[in-house]
Steps between C-alpha positions, in 0.01 A plus 500: 500500500146434378385140466465373145131412462546393137765247603275370779204460263722302262605274789134438582409425138784247479404351836139439394616323186780293646332395824204349317738312274716383792198378694395285203850356459559436869150360536420638842425824684794738544641684799563874478875438488462268202279749318760773532787272405325352197395845379862620516667214316769619262382499142561158354480316834235225483196531724518170683489348846853579612648275766495705817841543651673331206451669163687818412261735323554831317280794597444859387473732804308827470750718682825521697582692820848552649611651829813714504733250667432229242422734209863608483625157403192421291539817294875458470421161346222645282748749354681195352185364338521732200143630530388860452194476725340258744248269336247501786395773748776528759556716808790568736437596863751666734414358840797296627787751515354725769635458852261536793653703781380850580167527323358534149627845401859462617530137392374571148734798462794284605402219262468740207850623578669166572335305217467779246720316253281189514171689486626706203608180324163333554317815391702534179482131408125504562466813287701345218323165483137601556478405868282680755713633788376549856728737688643454850227572754217403265444178690559128521487316168225253589266757652543721191436205269181419692386863483577555132572193290366172642179364352294180538605219270836648402844338506799708603855439614715716724860499617398464862362192672206698640368585156234247604329783693297574184313174556281710726350636177457160342825493301760233471799713593829314526840593639796432272866582456617783277595268215141377478383860489749575221353215296150647521613860453680379187181355355575137574292239678538434870547143614348347813452146618122454499411542867319267731188647660430542869146603591429688822131507590413783735178466695350732758604862538784688667402667824641684797879512503547256212617649170577375147865475606403219737376291209840485336678467834286192562560366149876551543485306826322216320707484180839624629743708293524237227152346503377717215801451273397446140134575574242774461283560804141585409276638777123470481183471705270733693790609717699611196211705367452673835852649503624825352707511184808627685449230763511246221819668377658450843423128488635460148806712576623279780437188294859551391594381849361153435690476173183524289531597135218745568161532671171642382130559566201498267346826378238634742337814639799598714707525181228702330500743792878535501529545124231768505660677798837511319353652185457185293127466445582418135671183621194408706280547194727280289543235770127476568444394139722194550447451874439125468852461355656694789422237761498122502217299351228446763563126516861560607406687815208266573723191490852642541657170603452380141686787337782607733814301576468599865213653695512703821192629683506785751201626696557874533245525778720278717840633386713663770745785449844352434852611580755316283867465574768559598754454217256330263157610375339157524529445876148593600379570852137596576489802731344289776803269499775764485551529875591135541692479170714803580578369845583151375735632231663783691385769257549855629159618622565873484406646161747769394344607169172468315514553123207529260533513123685315224335382180304252712304730730506866402152557357245757613310229688819380674588849614147588610453182704837540672421866567178399675712322762735796532207740549370290788836503673534877466142560616549288811836647593701188427866562424647262241780285637671439164616724220274513200556557126286489186572490125197601289467288188487781247488877474129463427454309825716746695322807362157349566570385857655838577185671369281269708695559824644151527862613493418754770354218711824305472716803573312568825655176626848600387497289186779558251363526146755369253511544121250327270750221443605153615726620782552259791323215320803449274770602746498869402481608862770690682385380839681662788683244711467211256879477478510390865328176392296477818226242535165673447153468350324705232157447345410601146240458227761404239528164324847375590686478828820312424796555730653848448230584242367826648789657690808283440498370858499118511351516850194702406198273538260629235137391508250541216140595575219726381522884516239515774683240707827686443333810645367313803828321575706818455270695730514228766872444451453126547515215253262293714231769522164367386269792418200266493533422872765728656484859621739795504560748781456867413644816657226493767575144602185371335483164324395557140398234252542592135199464272548298180639696206280663240569698187371586157575260217528803270511873579148642522621821335682310228872475430692817425857600417674812372808343338502119475866504388461352150721578199366395160763386248589693187290413195826450311796412721755453223679825586506435876854429620565257784831574668683263735831627633780242472624610844160466671479276805120479465453405136697276266423406143476125456727280293354174363575183695721251317338213316560142616809349338327167445720312747445339840583720796794339681710588802222712649524594867223510759445865584248448777265236631217715633310363797131558568300799380679681219278772358585761241572725799774257601630475143483872415410720795292815463531785751817702434580280199201637309716789385703262283208328324606658169869406533554127467866502603443700817189318615671167446694579817190396695464160335391236753635698794188415700503125433603267782798280417401143588857418604561769761155645572619847404378750245742643245783269596601228253819312427711610208624169361786675321652631825337294774393816684152629576367821349181678396296316238540767227874522565546124465292491184695790349818305574359198315396720208846662479661155496260373232353242739128422465286452809158383613263590783310237698179584687210368703122506444311789333826666401443855380177555691378858521556795271513473122837679492699353214820638649500181707549314171709756311762542773613135510484491119715812476755368750539163331273259688390236250220316679272509801410155636226492766227287653231723349459848348258785540335558161624846407860436600522178299378689192740787564794260510392342172457838331855601593652186346567312824427141595216472752510142626329298774621190681334188357552360848472769768722306740790558259515851645669340802774352280631842399827578680680829550805427284313341212602535138218443252504360148197495270501167323229538235422869456584453133183289480279764670142427391143542630401235753853356525668536842862614520774305675745689722815350645593634843865429576572528872825609665591139588470396136166322541219583262121521488302509178190710560203511268347845445156562355399807303189649338657647184312471172658545157466879491641536851797284410542747215536780757775301673683428177483866389618627838166661592151552363590863430782392270241328282274806497788728406598262220143496372477125555251485786 
């Protein structure tokens, strides 16, 4: 559980040496992001001025973190790698497989019973391969990483898109698929296209009702869900330095919603305070010795337009609280504009639920500031109009806020305290009445609000805002309530105006916890046995994917032409499907069931070209697989947006889909497809998307000449016999083409050829 100070000191020694060398070679001042990247180049990589957004570069991350839903598949793959122990510090965190329904105690007991097989598997695999294991109830992966493992200047990867949360402590923390994690755990380099850099200059200071969450809500509104793709977002300025470390974490966390590779802040006093408060003064001492390397060179922040590919400036003193949504996290509405926006769009005004928590907003500061609003309501005799629930970020947070009376404050208002876990944020919410699919509104402090994300109801209008705004809106019961200007009526008929929120950045009495929920691995795991029952419906040992036969794919059928937003939630839903994350065959029954078919406007209804009838997407694909017929998937812009879940790539691969052809990809999903030996292709001409017809048969004309920088030609044969030749671009380099040829990247690792 303890941080590895010797490893951190080695990172800092390498950083001091490599950054000075890189600065001389590049011939200019360096951003923080560049310093961290250059200091983590894989041994043998040249220190040079890499072309941003173009060059693939090999890196050596310092650590790996996996959450339980993705760890199952990652560790099942790692078992094939032929290694006796992970090569870098790695942890597994049980936070996804806990349903929120009755409250923490009952929900955790049920999860331990229902998912015992999975938790036992993860525990035993972790024990065998030298992996730290955080038990169910210990907390949410990203909060635990921030409390225990993150450090300024480090580079880590995690099998969850919100790994980026650790940027609040000055790391470059990047979400990846399980196959990427397996590479690093196996002692190999990790490949990333050298990112572009977006600078966000924060001036002024947050005040009143505005919170760190509003910074990223504003940035999301500016950049949209794909505006950060292929880029690192680096925050700086007086406004950045004035915020808490956990507030910075919130901003970095939700950077996943703009498609950013990651986000980060330079080392400052807020990080010193947080590290010291979480028992890591040794890290502060080490970081202070190399502090100039843990932020950008002064010239960069003085003249940022010269060093960033894009620059955004936000005056925190003028920033309004934002409420983003519904159905997408980048639709921003300042609180002062919500009344007219809601009316114009027909959004349900009545707020049914207010939810605080998730990896984004579950810190001590978040809970204390939200509790300050709750205390006011209770003191003034104001009855909340909406139901209220919270998920503390970790057992350390829960124990500390219980000790300090914050949980008691929430409970006085009837708040339901759920387990220290993800809960409703990832669809693990057994919400009463959701099956009726009634149109309604909820507000939460989470990061995502896609259709059906929280409760499975496509008519739930979910809005993302800060914890303190969630509290105010839930108490008022109205989406258009503006706590800055509006009043509430108490039990005496008096009009009460809420005071702005306040709360401690860190607990004045310090953090405390009795049992954090950590299991250290065995010193020698060679005798540890990992058992997977062949009849299990939760876990399934993996078989290698077949290598490419060296021939063009011909006679392929169009499985689906997805229209509009197609996130990893659409491709591989979470919620009740989480229970099958360790069983590839079973979870493949959810493949693309949420995607809208461009030809009939329906979800999970596509034409089976073998029979002419319509059926569920997985059923049609299984029919193609049984008949030995290849298939392809066609998609729109930013295909695969959202979670890092590699199941969205493994399921089509497992069921026989050969290629995914889209207008554009989200970064992680494109990599996941490549790692699993699939073809991830983009239209050379986006308008060719419109040429794809429902009964198309597809022939690859020059796959046998697959090479870096060379587009592929696909022949689409239509039902009337006419044809269109469509050019498809790709971003494969030589090593990635090797993954395709071998059948997957893992096949190369297992063969000792990677």
